[in-house]
N, C-alpha and C positions, 0 to 999 in steps of 0.2 A: 210303333206304326205297324199296321196289319195290311197285308195284300193277299188276295185269294185265300183267305182263311189262315195265313201264316204270318207270324210276327217277323218283321224285317230287322236285320241287323243294322248296326251303325258303325261309323268309323271315327276313331279319335286320332289326333295327330299331335306329335311333339317333336321338337328338335333336340338332338343329342350330339355331344362332342364325339366325333370319330377320332379317337386318340392316335391311331397309326398315321392318320393324315393331317391331324391337328385342324380339322374343320368340322362344321356342323353338318349333320345328315338328318333329313326328315324321316321320322318313323311313323308309319300309318298302321293303326291297329284295328282290325275288324273284330267287333264283338257281336256274337250271335243274337238273334231275336230272343227276348226274354231275359237277357243277361241282367238287367237291372231289377228284375222281379223275384229273384231267389238267391240262394247261396250255392248253387251248383258250380262245380269246377270243370274246366274244359281243357282238352288237348290243344297243343299249339304247333303251328308250322311257321317257320321262319322263311321268308322269301327274299331272294336276291333280286336286284333291279326293281325295287319296290315301287318306283314311279310308274311302272308298267302294270301294276296289279289291278287297279280299280277303275280308273277314269281315262278315257281316250284323250281328254284335254291335257292330262299330265304326262301321258306316255311319250317317250322320246320320238317315236315314229308315227304317232297319231292313232295307234291301235293298242288297246290294253287287253289284259286277260279277262277283264270283267268278272273278277273273282267274287265281288259282292253279290252279283246276280246269281252266280252259281251256288254260293254258300247259302243264300236266302232260300233257295229251292231244294237244297240237298238235305238228305235225311239225318246226317250226323252234324251236330252242333260243335263248332270249334272256333278257336281264335287264330287269326292270321296276322303275323307281324311282318309288314312289308318294309324293307330297308332300302332307302334311296342309295343309289350308287353315285360315284363321282360323275359329273357332267363332262369332265375332261377325258377323252378317249384313252390316252396313254396311261393316265392314273388308274382308270377303271381296269384296264387290262392287267396292270401290275397288281392291283388290289384283289383281283379275281383270278389270279394265276398262282397255284400252290407251289410251283417249282421255278428254278432258274432254267431258262431255256438255252438250247444250243445256239452258238453264234449265228447260224444260218437262219434261225427262226426269230423274226421280229428283233433282229440285231442283238440277240442274246438277252432278251427281257429278263430282268431280275424280279421274280415273282414275290409278292408280299401276301399271298393268300393265307398263309398260316397266321400272320399278324391280324388279318381281317377276322378269321375264325376265333382266334384268341379273344379279340374284342367282343364278338358276339357272345361267346360262352362265359366270359368273366366280367364283362361290363354291362352289356345290353340285357342278357337273359335274367340276371338277378333283379334288374329294375322291373322287367316285365312280370316276373314271378311275384314281386312284392306289390306291384301296383294293381295287378289283375288276378282274378280267381283262376289260376292255371292248375293243371296237373303237371307238376314240374319234372317228374321222373322221365327217364329215357324212353320208356315204353309209350309215353304219350307226347313225345317231342319229335317233330320231323322237320325237314328242310326241303325247299323246292326252288328250282331255277332253270333257266334255259341258256344255251350257248356257254359263255364263260360262267354264268351262274349255275348251269347244269354241271360243269366241271367242278365247281366249288361244292355243289350239293353232294356229288359222289365222294369227293375228298373228305367232306365233313363226316359222312357216315363211316368212312374207313378209318380216319385218324382220330375222330372224336366220338367213337362208338359208345362211350360212357355218357354222352349227352344226347345223341340222336340215334333213333332206331329205324327211321324211315327217311328215304330220299327219293324225290321225283327229279330225274335228270333228263330234261328234254333237250335234244340236240346238243349234248355236252361237247365241249371243244376238246375232246380227248386226243385228236390227231396231233396236237401240239406236244403232248407229253405221254403218249400211250405206254411206252416201255416203263417209264418211271411210275406211272399210276398202276400198271399191271403188277409191277414188283411189290408195291405197297399193299395192294389188295391181297396178293398171295401170302405176304409175310406177316400181315397184321392179324390179330385175333378179331373174330367177328362173331357176335352172338347169333344163335339160331333164329331168334325172333326178328332179326334185321330184314328189312324189305327194301329193295331198290328197283325203281321203274326206270328203264333205259329206252329212250326212243331216238330215232333218227329218220330224217325225211328222204324219200326217194329223189326229190328234185334238189336236194342239197348237193348232190354229186353232179359233176359236169359230164360224166359218161358212165357206162356200165362197169368199166374197170374200176373206177374210183368208188362206185357204189358197192362193188364186191369187197373192196378193201375196207371201206367203212363198216360194212356189215360184219366182216371178220373181226375187226377190232372190238366192236360192241359185244359180239358173242364170246370172245375171249374173256372180256371183263365179266360178263354175266356168268360164264362157267366158273370163273375163279371165285365169284361170290357164292355160287351154289355149292362149290367144293367145301366151303366152311359150314355147310348145313343151313345157310341162310337162304332167302328166297329172292330171285331176280325175275323181272318181267321185261325181256327184250322185245321191242316192237318197232317194226319198219312201217312208217306211215306212208301209204301209197300217195303219190303226188304231193307229199309233204314238203313244204318250203321252210327256209330258215327265217321265220317271222312270227310275231305274236298272233296273227290271225289264225295260223295253222296250229300253233301250240295250244291256243285256246280250245281247239276241237278235241284235245287229248285229256283235258282236265278231268272229265267224268271217269274215264277209264283208269287214269293213274291214281286218282284219289280213292276210287273203289278198291283197287288192288292194295294200296297202302293201308287203308283204314277199315275195310269191311270184310274182305275175303279171308 
């Protein structure tokens, strides 16, 4: 299908067993315009909370990132693999938290984020690389998410750097485990071609003191990444809220930094 002189992409969907939770998850795969007409291979980004990627009707809060419209108009062709999260709040929090939290935080939530990423890397990614014409190496593989998904994206590029070289972390929930995360960023090896986009919204803080603290946390993480010789892009979104509508406004900037600059 062609619109305004450009071939439009399409979305394929299939259900896959999420083995850590022993339930099925919908996987939505965006394939760029012209995919069926050649043998070209494409870079891939894996997206957390995939139900919010493409359609407002499927999004949990009625607002999606509208990634299909963005990618159809964008200059770089790529594949997006959007992974549905659990519809149960407590399960999603555990599956998207890489650490066990202190007792005072969410009653000491026992994070299962490592299990989730192991599943992505060892079960889902091999299927995607077999079924589609991907560029499977780390230089052409990224991850994107917001809130808990943003935390997972950052954890992915730190702990699974042999798989992911790029991470878009929008409003990552780092306040839950900033010290643990900062320790891992500082102590792990990180290749110089790694790129991390870190954003946080001005209106996510209840007052200026909290905003100052949030900003300091994000800058510490960005500086720790830069200390490895990698690249980080910390960005405070003016009037930014903790919602899909405002995260959608950042897609162009974050994708340009990760893939074009």
